[in-house]
C-alpha positions as CSV (number, residue, x, y, z in Angstrom):
1,M,11.1,-32.3,-47.9
2,G,8.3,-33.5,-45.7
3,S,7.7,-36.6,-43.7
4,D,4.4,-38.2,-42.9
5,Q,5.2,-38.4,-39.2
6,D,3.7,-35.8,-36.9
7,T,6.8,-34.8,-34.9
8,D,5.1,-31.9,-33.1
9,R,2.9,-33.7,-30.6
10,P,4.5,-34.7,-27.2
11,D,4.7,-38.5,-26.6
12,E,2.9,-38.1,-23.3
13,P,0.1,-35.5,-23.8
14,D,-1.4,-36.1,-20.4
15,R,1.8,-35.3,-18.5
16,E,1.4,-32.5,-16.0
17,I,3.9,-29.6,-16.6
18,P,4.5,-27.1,-13.8
19,E,3.2,-23.7,-15.0
20,D,6.4,-21.8,-14.2
21,E,8.6,-24.4,-15.9
22,S,6.3,-24.7,-19.0
23,E,6.2,-20.9,-19.5
24,R,10.0,-21.0,-20.0
25,W,10.0,-23.7,-22.6
26,G,8.8,-21.6,-25.5
27,I,11.7,-19.2,-25.1
28,E,14.4,-21.0,-23.2
29,I,15.1,-23.2,-26.2
30,L,16.6,-20.2,-27.8
31,R,18.2,-18.7,-24.8
32,S,21.3,-20.8,-24.3
33,D,22.8,-19.7,-27.7
34,L,22.0,-16.0,-27.3
35,S,24.1,-15.1,-24.3
36,D,27.3,-16.6,-25.8
37,R,27.1,-14.6,-29.0
38,A,28.0,-10.9,-29.4
39,R,25.6,-8.8,-31.4
40,S,27.3,-6.9,-34.2
41,E,26.3,-3.3,-35.0
42,P,24.7,-2.8,-38.4
43,P,26.6,-0.8,-41.0
44,E,25.7,2.8,-41.2
45,P,23.1,3.6,-43.9
46,E,24.2,5.3,-47.0
47,R,23.3,9.0,-47.1
48,Q,20.8,10.1,-49.7
49,E,21.1,13.7,-50.9
50,G,18.6,13.7,-53.8
51,E,14.9,14.3,-53.6
52,I,12.5,11.4,-53.8
53,P,11.0,11.3,-57.3
54,Q,7.3,12.2,-56.8
55,S,5.5,12.4,-60.1
56,R,4.0,9.3,-61.6
57,I,6.0,9.6,-64.9
58,R,9.3,10.2,-63.1
59,R,8.9,7.3,-60.8
60,S,7.8,4.9,-63.6
61,A,10.6,6.1,-65.8
62,K,13.2,5.7,-63.0
63,L,12.0,2.1,-62.2
64,G,11.8,1.2,-65.8
65,T,15.3,2.6,-66.5
66,A,16.8,0.6,-63.6
67,I,15.3,-2.7,-64.7
68,G,15.4,-2.2,-68.5
69,G,18.9,-0.7,-68.5
70,Q,20.3,-3.6,-66.6
71,A,18.7,-6.1,-68.9
72,T,20.2,-4.3,-71.9
73,R,23.7,-4.3,-70.3
74,Y,23.4,-8.0,-69.3
75,A,22.5,-8.8,-72.9
76,G,25.5,-6.8,-74.2
77,T,27.8,-8.5,-71.7
78,A,26.5,-11.9,-72.7
79,A,27.1,-11.2,-76.4
80,A,30.6,-9.9,-75.8
81,N,31.5,-12.9,-73.8
82,V,31.2,-15.1,-76.9
83,V,34.6,-13.8,-78.0
84,R,36.2,-13.7,-74.6
85,S,38.1,-16.5,-72.8
86,D,36.0,-18.5,-70.4
87,E,37.8,-17.0,-67.3
88,K,37.5,-13.4,-68.5
89,A,33.9,-13.9,-69.6
90,E,33.0,-15.3,-66.2
91,E,34.7,-12.4,-64.4
92,R,33.0,-9.8,-66.6
93,L,29.6,-11.4,-66.1
94,E,30.0,-11.5,-62.3
95,T,31.1,-7.8,-62.4
96,R,28.0,-6.9,-64.4
97,H,25.7,-8.8,-61.9
98,I,27.3,-6.9,-59.0
99,E,26.8,-3.6,-60.8
100,T,23.2,-4.5,-61.6
101,A,22.3,-5.5,-58.0
102,L,23.9,-2.3,-56.6
103,R,22.1,-0.1,-59.2
104,M,18.7,-1.7,-58.5
105,A,19.1,-1.5,-54.8
106,S,20.2,2.2,-55.1
107,V,17.2,3.2,-57.4
108,L,14.6,1.4,-55.3
109,G,16.0,2.9,-52.1
110,E,15.9,6.4,-53.5
111,M,12.3,5.9,-54.7
112,K,11.0,4.8,-51.3
113,G,7.3,4.0,-51.0
114,A,5.9,1.1,-52.9
115,A,8.9,0.8,-55.2
116,M,11.2,0.2,-52.3
117,K,8.7,-2.4,-50.9
118,I,9.2,-4.3,-54.2
119,G,13.0,-4.4,-53.5
120,Q,12.4,-5.5,-49.9
121,M,10.1,-8.3,-51.0
122,A,12.5,-9.5,-53.6
123,S,15.3,-9.6,-51.0
124,F,13.7,-12.5,-49.1
125,I,12.2,-14.5,-52.0
126,D,14.9,-16.7,-53.3
127,V,15.6,-15.7,-56.9
128,D,15.5,-19.2,-58.5
129,F,15.2,-17.6,-61.9
130,L,18.9,-16.5,-61.8
131,P,21.9,-18.8,-62.3
132,P,22.7,-20.3,-58.8
133,E,26.2,-18.6,-58.7
134,Y,24.7,-15.1,-58.9
135,R,21.6,-15.4,-56.6
136,E,23.5,-14.4,-53.5
137,I,24.8,-11.2,-55.1
138,Y,21.3,-9.9,-55.7
139,Q,20.0,-11.0,-52.3
140,K,22.9,-9.5,-50.5
141,Q,22.4,-6.1,-52.1
142,L,18.6,-6.0,-52.0
143,S,18.6,-7.2,-48.4
144,K,20.2,-3.9,-47.4
145,L,16.8,-2.3,-48.2
146,R,15.3,-4.1,-45.3
147,T,17.1,-2.0,-42.7
148,H,19.9,0.0,-44.4
149,A,18.3,1.8,-47.4
150,P,19.9,5.1,-48.4
151,A,19.2,7.5,-45.5
152,M,17.8,11.0,-45.7
153,P,20.2,13.7,-44.4
154,W,19.6,15.0,-40.9
155,E,18.7,18.5,-42.1
156,K,15.6,17.1,-43.8
157,V,14.7,14.9,-40.8
158,R,15.1,17.8,-38.4
159,T,12.7,19.9,-40.6
160,V,10.0,17.1,-40.3
161,L,10.4,17.0,-36.5
162,E,10.2,20.8,-36.1
163,E,7.0,20.9,-38.3
164,E,5.3,18.1,-36.4
165,Y,6.3,19.2,-32.9
166,D,6.3,23.0,-33.5
167,E,9.5,23.1,-31.4
168,R,13.1,22.1,-31.6
169,P,13.9,18.3,-31.3
170,E,16.2,19.1,-28.4
171,S,13.1,20.2,-26.4
172,V,11.3,17.0,-27.1
173,F,14.2,14.5,-26.6
174,A,17.1,14.6,-24.2
175,S,19.1,13.3,-27.2
176,I,18.5,12.0,-30.6
177,E,21.1,10.4,-33.0
178,E,21.4,12.2,-36.3
179,E,22.3,9.0,-38.2
180,A,19.4,6.7,-38.8
181,F,20.0,3.1,-37.7
182,A,17.2,1.5,-39.7
183,A,15.0,2.2,-42.7
184,A,11.4,1.6,-43.6
185,S,9.7,1.9,-47.0
186,I,8.3,5.4,-46.1
187,G,10.5,6.5,-43.2
188,Q,13.7,6.0,-41.3
189,V,14.4,5.2,-37.6
190,H,16.6,7.1,-35.2
191,R,17.6,6.2,-31.7
192,A,16.7,8.7,-29.0
193,T,16.5,9.2,-25.2
194,L,13.6,10.8,-23.5
195,H,14.0,13.3,-20.6
196,D,13.1,10.5,-18.2
197,G,15.9,8.3,-19.5
198,S,13.8,6.0,-21.6
199,K,15.4,4.7,-24.7
200,V,13.1,5.0,-27.7
201,A,13.0,4.5,-31.5
202,V,11.8,7.5,-33.5
203,K,10.4,6.7,-36.9
204,I,10.3,9.8,-39.1
205,Q,8.5,9.9,-42.5
206,Y,10.5,10.9,-45.5
207,P,9.6,14.4,-46.8
208,G,7.7,14.1,-50.1
209,V,6.9,10.4,-49.7
210,A,3.1,11.0,-49.5
211,D,3.2,12.5,-53.1
212,A,5.4,9.6,-54.1
213,L,3.0,7.0,-52.8
214,E,0.1,8.7,-54.6
215,S,2.1,8.3,-57.8
216,D,2.7,4.6,-56.9
217,V,-1.0,4.1,-56.4
218,A,-1.7,5.7,-59.8
219,N,0.8,3.4,-61.4
220,M,-0.8,0.5,-59.6
221,G,-4.0,1.2,-61.4
222,I,-2.3,0.7,-64.7
223,L,-0.8,-2.6,-63.5
224,L,-4.2,-3.8,-62.3
225,R,-5.8,-3.1,-65.6
226,L,-3.1,-5.1,-67.2
227,A,-3.6,-7.9,-64.7
228,R,-7.3,-8.0,-65.6
229,A,-6.3,-9.0,-69.1
230,L,-4.7,-12.1,-67.5
231,A,-7.5,-12.6,-64.9
232,P,-10.8,-11.3,-66.3
233,G,-12.5,-12.0,-63.0
234,L,-10.4,-9.5,-61.1
235,D,-12.4,-6.5,-59.8
236,A,-9.6,-4.0,-60.6
237,K,-11.6,-1.0,-59.2
238,A,-12.3,-2.7,-55.9
239,V,-8.7,-3.9,-55.5
240,A,-7.3,-0.5,-56.4
241,S,-9.7,1.1,-53.8
242,E,-8.5,-1.4,-51.1
243,L,-4.8,-0.7,-51.9
244,R,-5.4,3.0,-51.8
245,E,-7.1,2.8,-48.4
246,R,-4.2,0.7,-46.9
247,V,-1.6,3.0,-48.4
248,L,-3.3,6.1,-47.0
249,E,-3.4,4.4,-43.6
250,E,0.3,3.6,-43.8
251,L,1.0,7.3,-44.4
252,D,-0.7,8.3,-41.1
253,Y,1.7,7.3,-38.2
254,E,-1.0,8.2,-35.7
255,F,-3.2,5.5,-37.2
256,E,-0.2,3.1,-37.1
257,A,0.3,4.0,-33.4
258,Q,-3.3,3.1,-32.7
259,N,-2.7,-0.3,-34.4
260,Q,0.5,-0.9,-32.5
261,R,-1.2,-0.1,-29.2
262,T,-3.9,-2.7,-30.0
263,F,-1.3,-5.4,-30.7
264,A,0.9,-4.4,-27.7
265,R,-2.1,-4.7,-25.3
266,A,-3.2,-8.0,-26.9
267,Y,0.2,-9.6,-26.5
268,E,1.4,-7.9,-23.3
269,D,3.5,-10.4,-21.2
270,H,3.1,-13.0,-24.0
271,P,5.7,-15.9,-23.5
272,F,7.3,-15.5,-27.0
273,I,5.7,-12.5,-28.8
274,F,6.7,-8.9,-28.0
275,V,5.2,-5.7,-29.4
276,P,7.0,-2.5,-28.2
277,K,5.0,0.1,-26.3
278,V,4.0,3.3,-28.2
279,H,4.6,6.7,-26.7
280,S,1.3,8.3,-27.8
281,R,2.0,11.7,-26.3
282,L,5.0,12.1,-28.7
283,S,3.6,10.4,-31.8
284,R,2.4,12.6,-34.7
285,R,1.1,12.1,-38.2
286,R,4.7,11.8,-39.5
287,V,6.5,10.8,-36.3
288,L,6.1,7.5,-34.4
289,V,7.9,7.0,-31.0
290,S,8.0,3.6,-29.4
291,D,10.2,1.7,-27.0
292,Y,13.6,0.9,-28.4
293,V,14.1,-2.9,-28.9
294,E,17.5,-4.6,-29.2
295,G,17.7,-7.9,-31.0
296,R,19.3,-10.0,-33.7
297,G,18.2,-9.2,-37.3
298,F,16.9,-11.7,-39.8
299,D,20.3,-12.3,-41.5
300,E,21.7,-13.4,-38.1
301,V,18.7,-15.6,-37.4
302,K,19.3,-17.4,-40.7
303,D,22.6,-18.5,-39.4
304,L,21.2,-20.3,-36.3
305,E,20.9,-24.0,-36.0
306,Q,17.9,-25.7,-37.7
307,D,15.9,-26.3,-34.5
308,E,16.3,-22.7,-33.5
309,R,15.2,-21.5,-36.9
310,D,12.2,-23.9,-36.6
311,I,11.2,-22.2,-33.3
312,F,11.6,-18.7,-34.8
313,G,9.5,-19.8,-37.8
314,E,6.7,-21.2,-35.6
315,I,6.6,-18.0,-33.6
316,V,6.3,-15.9,-36.7
317,F,3.6,-18.3,-38.1
318,R,1.6,-18.1,-34.8
319,F,1.8,-14.3,-34.8
320,C,0.8,-13.8,-38.4
321,F,-2.1,-16.3,-38.5
322,G,-3.0,-16.5,-34.8
323,S,-3.8,-12.8,-34.5
324,I,-6.6,-13.4,-37.2
325,Y,-8.4,-15.7,-34.8
326,H,-7.6,-14.0,-31.5
327,L,-7.9,-10.4,-32.5
328,Q,-9.7,-10.5,-35.9
329,H,-6.8,-8.3,-36.9
330,F,-3.5,-9.1,-38.6
331,N,-0.3,-7.3,-39.8
332,A,-0.1,-7.6,-43.6
333,D,3.6,-6.4,-43.7
334,T,5.6,-9.6,-43.3
335,H,9.0,-8.6,-44.5
336,P,11.7,-9.9,-42.1
337,G,13.1,-6.4,-41.3
338,N,10.1,-6.2,-39.0
339,Y,11.3,-9.1,-36.8
340,L,14.0,-9.1,-34.1
341,L,15.1,-12.1,-32.0
342,M,15.5,-10.7,-28.5
343,E,18.1,-11.9,-26.0
344,D,15.4,-13.7,-23.9
345,G,14.2,-15.7,-27.0
346,R,11.1,-13.7,-27.6
347,V,10.5,-12.3,-31.1
348,A,9.8,-8.6,-31.3
349,F,7.3,-7.5,-34.1
350,L,7.7,-4.0,-35.5
351,D,5.9,-1.8,-38.0
352,F,2.1,-1.8,-37.9
353,G,1.4,0.6,-40.7
354,M,-0.4,-1.9,-42.9
355,T,-2.9,-4.0,-41.0
356,K,-6.3,-5.5,-41.8
357,R,-9.4,-6.1,-39.6
358,L,-11.7,-9.0,-40.5
359,T,-15.3,-9.8,-39.6
360,T,-16.3,-12.9,-37.8
361,Q,-18.2,-14.0,-40.9
362,Q,-15.2,-13.7,-43.1
363,I,-13.0,-15.7,-40.7
364,Q,-15.7,-18.4,-40.5
365,L,-15.8,-18.6,-44.3
366,E,-12.0,-19.1,-44.4
367,Q,-12.4,-21.9,-41.8
368,R,-15.1,-23.6,-44.0
369,A,-12.7,-23.5,-47.0
370,M,-9.9,-25.1,-45.0
371,D,-12.2,-27.6,-43.6
372,A,-13.4,-28.6,-47.1
373,V,-9.8,-29.2,-48.2
374,G,-9.1,-31.2,-45.0
375,R,-12.1,-33.4,-45.8
376,D,-11.1,-33.6,-49.5
377,N,-14.5,-32.3,-50.5
378,P,-14.2,-30.4,-53.8
379,E,-17.8,-29.3,-54.0
380,A,-17.7,-27.8,-50.5
381,L,-14.5,-26.0,-51.3
382,R,-15.9,-24.5,-54.5
383,Q,-19.0,-23.3,-52.6
384,A,-16.8,-21.8,-49.8
385,L,-14.6,-20.0,-52.3
386,H,-17.7,-18.7,-54.0
387,D,-19.0,-17.3,-50.8
388,L,-15.6,-15.7,-50.1
389,G,-15.7,-14.1,-53.6
390,F,-12.8,-16.1,-55.2
391,V,-15.2,-17.9,-57.6
392,A,-17.9,-15.8,-59.2
393,D,-19.6,-18.5,-61.4
394,T,-19.3,-22.0,-59.9
395,S,-20.5,-23.6,-63.1
396,R,-17.4,-22.4,-65.0
397,V,-14.9,-23.8,-62.5
398,D,-14.1,-27.6,-62.3
399,A,-14.3,-28.5,-58.5
400,E,-11.6,-31.2,-58.8
401,R,-9.1,-28.9,-60.5
402,L,-9.9,-26.1,-58.1
403,M,-9.1,-28.5,-55.2
404,E,-5.8,-29.4,-56.8
405,H,-4.9,-25.7,-57.3
406,V,-5.7,-24.7,-53.7
407,K,-3.5,-27.6,-52.4
408,M,-0.7,-26.3,-54.6
409,V,-1.0,-22.9,-53.1
410,G,-1.8,-23.6,-49.4
411,G,-1.0,-27.3,-49.1
412,W,1.9,-26.5,-46.7
413,Y,-0.6,-25.8,-43.9
414,M,-3.5,-27.9,-45.2
415,E,-1.7,-31.3,-45.3
416,D,-1.2,-33.2,-42.0
417,K,2.5,-33.9,-42.1
418,E,5.7,-32.2,-41.1
419,T,6.8,-29.9,-44.0
420,Q,10.0,-27.9,-44.5
421,I,9.4,-24.7,-46.4
422,T,11.8,-24.3,-49.2
423,P,12.4,-21.6,-51.9
424,R,11.3,-24.1,-54.5
425,R,7.9,-24.2,-52.8
426,V,7.6,-20.4,-52.9
427,M,8.5,-20.2,-56.6
428,K,6.0,-23.0,-57.3
429,M,3.3,-21.1,-55.5
430,I,4.0,-17.9,-57.5
431,E,4.1,-20.0,-60.7
432,V,0.6,-21.6,-60.2
433,T,-1.0,-18.3,-59.3
434,S,0.5,-16.0,-61.9
435,D,2.5,-17.7,-64.6
436,P,0.7,-18.0,-68.0
437,R,2.8,-21.2,-68.6
438,S,1.3,-22.8,-65.6
439,D,-1.1,-25.8,-66.0
440,F,-3.5,-23.9,-63.8
441,F,-3.5,-20.6,-65.8
442,D,-6.8,-21.2,-67.4
443,L,-8.3,-21.8,-64.0
444,V,-6.7,-18.6,-62.6
445,R,-8.4,-16.7,-65.4
446,K,-11.8,-17.9,-64.1
447,E,-11.0,-17.0,-60.5
448,S,-11.0,-13.6,-58.8
449,L,-9.2,-11.8,-56.0
450,P,-11.7,-10.2,-53.6
451,A,-10.6,-6.8,-52.4
452,D,-11.2,-7.9,-48.8
453,E,-8.8,-10.9,-49.3
454,L,-6.0,-8.9,-50.8
455,M,-4.1,-8.1,-47.6
456,G,-4.5,-11.7,-46.4
457,R,-2.9,-13.1,-49.5
458,R,-0.1,-10.6,-49.2
459,M,0.5,-11.7,-45.7
460,E,0.4,-15.4,-46.6
461,T,2.8,-15.0,-49.5
462,G,5.3,-12.9,-47.5
463,L,5.1,-15.3,-44.5
464,L,5.8,-18.3,-46.8
465,A,8.9,-16.5,-48.3
466,V,10.2,-15.7,-44.7
467,L,9.8,-19.4,-43.7
468,A,11.5,-20.5,-46.9
469,Q,14.6,-18.3,-46.1
470,L,14.7,-20.0,-42.7
471,R,14.0,-23.5,-44.2
472,S,11.6,-23.8,-41.2
473,R,10.0,-27.2,-40.5
474,A,6.8,-27.9,-38.6
475,N,3.5,-29.7,-39.0
476,W,1.8,-26.4,-39.9
477,H,-1.5,-28.1,-40.4
478,R,-1.6,-29.2,-36.8
479,I,-1.0,-25.7,-35.6
480,M,-3.6,-24.3,-37.9
481,R,-6.2,-26.8,-36.5
482,E,-5.8,-25.0,-33.2
483,W,-7.7,-22.1,-34.8
484,V,-9.9,-23.8,-37.4
485,Y,-11.2,-26.6,-35.1
486,A,-10.1,-25.3,-31.6
487,D,-8.0,-28.5,-31.3
488,P,-5.6,-28.8,-28.3
489,P,-2.2,-27.3,-28.9
490,S,0.1,-29.4,-30.9
491,T,3.5,-28.0,-29.9
492,I,5.3,-26.8,-26.7
493,L,5.0,-23.2,-27.9
494,G,1.3,-23.8,-28.5
495,E,0.8,-25.1,-24.9
496,A,2.5,-22.0,-23.5
497,E,0.4,-19.7,-25.8
498,W,-3.0,-21.2,-24.9
499,R,-2.3,-21.0,-21.2
500,Y,-1.5,-17.4,-21.7
501,F,-4.8,-16.7,-23.5
502,E,-6.8,-18.7,-21.0
503,R,-5.3,-16.8,-18.1
504,R,-6.2,-13.5,-19.8
505,G,-9.7,-14.8,-20.7
506,T,-9.1,-14.0,-24.4
507,A,-11.5,-15.7,-26.7
508,Q,-10.9,-16.6,-30.3
509,T,-13.3,-17.0,-33.3
510,P,-15.2,-20.2,-32.5
511,G,-13.7,-23.3,-34.2
512,L,-15.6,-25.6,-36.4
513,P,-16.7,-29.0,-35.1
514,S,-13.7,-31.3,-35.8
515,R,-14.7,-33.7,-38.6
516,V,-11.2,-34.7,-39.8
């Protein structure tokens, strides 16, 4: 759904814009609608009384039972429907789909950790493989994992707080709500008030989740060995090591607090990006305290008008990719439960447990690869991907087909045209990178996934899925050129952002000489 016209650039690029007026443009476009709409309180999370399954075998069995059991029931229902009337068969099948979605959401929520992340990820990738009439059922139930997964009871939460602070929660906080208002994959979040009156969000790690994640990492090793059978070039050991390092970082909330402070400082007073302040004095290994942020969740954002969704999508895109070039640091956890649309039109970004730092050399190699695609130079692309570690033996990979494959995966920001991101594009990207039936599967078997690139690909896939849910439109290539070639900003948001960085004296990774 793209048009060859570049709709992002202003008709009069040389027109002077007063600084105070222009700073409002990036956020004021969203403002008018916000003040007229009431924010609804989210439903209370379900309470979870059971323990998190921690052993590798128990977690694998529970996940397998949830998925395999539902598949068996579905097959049984389909067989029985042969002898039912059409109306009764349809009613029974819909009931089975509802039961399946509820069961899968429940099991993934109870398991927490990596298994819950699977459910969160599935909730914002449109499930095109299901019949259209049932897709909404699954997405509606799985989407609850983003913020309303089954909650741990207060007694267990209190125990964690007392162990971390070595004193009663009432001594640390003036008040703290016993009911969690949001859930993360390894913790849940409670509203609280400090003794100075500040409103804060307190993220508390689930008891036992560290052992559970260790089990998930062990299971990941099995999956990676299986994946190597499909992609022999995969360095399973290096990828497993990278995953383990990122997972262990996510378990340490003090490390997350450090990441969040870095991003909060880098984006302080930014015109449309907001990162809440961390209260370092109160943060511990299993407790993270930061300023409380109010805003509209992703499901509400999806109901906005198209132009407002476009702006929201561009803000998320600029944060996810822009931080690579401005900070050499990005947040790899792109599920939309981490984004809130604030009343002033800024987008708040939450949860910095899984981030990745990049070297200048790695970023410049990425720039070279995108430049090769822009110049339609297959040989230069093959060499750039070899230098990045994606292609081990250049003699075994056809450069023309490699170019075609790369455009299928990243063409949405490599082609100079306005593009609307759709669920079909997400599914096509997944197909050409992992489906044995894909025309590119023989090429995928000759490629590799460097461990250093793992988090970047995760971020990119998650971002694409978020933009698809929004049906966001933009000339993503023109925005990307601001970082790859240091081109002038191509949108109003870009103009506001570059003025912000220029005032702060913040540099970016040097752009390549523009040759396109």
